[in-house]
C-alpha positions, 0 to 999 in steps of 0.5 A: 234747694236741699244740700247733697247729704251723700258728701257727708256719708263718711261721717256716718261710716266713722260713727258706725265703726266707733259704735261697733267698736264700743259694742265689741268692748262690751261683748268681747266676741269679735263679732262687732269688731268684724262689723267695724272693720267691714264698715271701715274697709268697705263703706268708708274705703269706697266713700273715700275712693268716690264710690256711690252710696249703694256700692259703699253699703254693698261692699261694707256688707260683703267685707263684714260677712267675709271677716265674720266667716273667715277671720273671726273663727281663726281669732276665736280658735287662737284665743281659746287654745291658750285658755286652760280648761277650768272645771266649774259647778258640779264637775269641780266637785269630783276629787274634792275632799270632804268630812262626814257630818252624819253617819252612814246608814245603809250607804246614805249619809251626809258630808261637808265638802271643803268648799263649805257645801253640805251634801247628801252622800252615798258610799261607793259600792263595796264600802261598808258603813263603818268605813266612813264614820262621823268626822272621817275624811272622804273624797268625792268620786262622782255626783249622782243627781243631788247626792255625791258618791264618796269613798274613804280618803285612804282609798285611791279614787282612781281605782273606784272611778275606773270601776264605775265608768 
């Protein structure tokens, strides 16, 4: 005669919840945390109250779905509200100081940014080639494809940016 394995179902619910928590620690998106809570509330809770296996699975699924669609968005919103916006990649280049490394000819030249990158550069409209000589500090106004638009550092960048936006 085979033993009744449904009496050991509580072990499965605990193991599943622990597995979800471990996965959550790797992803940090609150998805698997909600699944673990649904597993504990719906599955293990119903098991401890003596519910049949099909009810345990159903309540675990319903509890997980409710948590995923109600609590998770609130937690994510609260988490991201306190995070400052950090500019990265190309967005971080605007406003960055640079030095001219190749003389500008017909508005095109080369600059070395303060982060160490060397970029092809174009002068802002209305800036003459002789206003940005080799070694002179400039400031990045915008990124235009694979080139940066620069203006001499003595000219405020806010005025130039307002003209082009």
